[in-house]
N, C-alpha and C positions, 0 to 999 in steps of 0.2 A: 567552530567546527570540531567533535567530539567523533569517537573512535572507541568502536566496542568488540573487546575478542570474545568470546563463547562460543559454549556445544551448544546440544539440545537441550539437553536436559537443563540449562540456566536460558533457555528460550521463556519462560514464562514472565523472570524476570528483567529480563533484557526487553520486554515490551513495555514492562511495565515504565522504565525508562523513556522510553520512547516518546510514550504518551505522556509524558511527564514535560517531557523538555520539546515537544508538538507545537513549532509556534501559530498553528492553523491543522483545520482540521481534513486537510485536504495532506496526505500524505503520499510523495515520490518512491519506486523502490526501483531501483536502478541495480544490474545487473547480470552477469551472462547465464545460462540455460543450465536449472542446477545448483545457482549461489541462495538461494533458500527462497525464494520472495514469497508466492504461497505459504509457506509455512510460518513462517514471519506474520503476514495476512490471520495469520490463520491463530498465529496467540493471540499479536492485540484486538481481534476480533472475538477469542475468551474472555479475554479480559474488562472488555464493553461488555460482559454481563451477555456475550452472543452465543454461548455454549458453544458447544461442538459442530454447527455449521458449516462453517465457511469453508471453500473448494475451489479451485478454479475455475474463473470464467470465460478460459480459452477461447471455447469455441461460440458458448455465448457473448461474448463478449464487456455483458456487467453484469452481476450478481445483485441482489438483493440480501439487507440482513439485520432479520427484529433481532430486539432484545429479547426478553426472558420473561416481559411484560408484553409481548408484541407489537410494540410503537419500533417504529423507522430506528437504525443504528446505523444504515448508513447503505453505502455503495461500495462493491470491489468489479474495476475493468483491468480488461487483460486488453494490452492494444498490441499481441505479437504480429500479431495474423492482420491487422489495416492495412489496405496497401497507398495511403491514403488520411491528411487529416480533414479534408470532409464525409469523409468517409462517418466520422468520429462524432462531426460539427450535427453529421444528418440522427443521430442519438439526439441528441439533442442533449449531447456536452453542457452547454450555456447553463441549461437550465438544472443542470445536478449541481452543477459549482452556483449557484445561487442560494444553494440551502445548508442549512445550518444543519447541516451530517457528517460523519464521517466519510471523507471518500480517500481509495487507498488504489491507487495506477500503479501495475505492472504495465513496464516496457512502455514509460513518459514520453521515452525519446521521440515515440511513434506521432505526438501529440506537441512536440514543440513546442512551436507557437501561438498556440490554445489555452500553456497552461495556464492559471495563476500568478500571479509577481510572490504575492505570498503562500505559498507552499516550500514544505518539507520537503527535502531532499535526502535520501537515505537511501548507502549507495552499498553493495552487499559484494562482499571478498569469499572467495574461497580459501579459506590458508592450507587446509588438508582435507583429509576426506570427514572429516569430526569437528571441523576446525571453523566459523570462522567468524568476519570482522565486522564493521560496517560502520557507517561515515554519516554521523547527522551535520547536516548541513542549512543552518535559517538563513531565510534571505537576510538580504542585508536592507 
């Protein structure tokens, strides 16, 4: 487990640390509304050569991102509006997990039993209006 305290100006450096430390390409983001989950995912996508295309898929549930060559970079899920784990399964969640690509999940607690054991769990906490703390937990 590692804790990192940062401000928005340090977001790119923090995202590089997360990518270096991730034990898998499935990253689960926990935190209250407004903690900065989507903002952090935007920085991760940018540092993976995805440019500035990342945004919250709240209403569409999933966004697909490509790198600058047009190759698949990954998927970004926002399960906030899900009513049941079955809805995620209906989206073909298992097929997404079986791909060798980055997967970013907001509100993973909504699909807890469906999460792979090897996902990296990232908890965000608001310390003040400009400062956040993340805790990175790797599977055992």
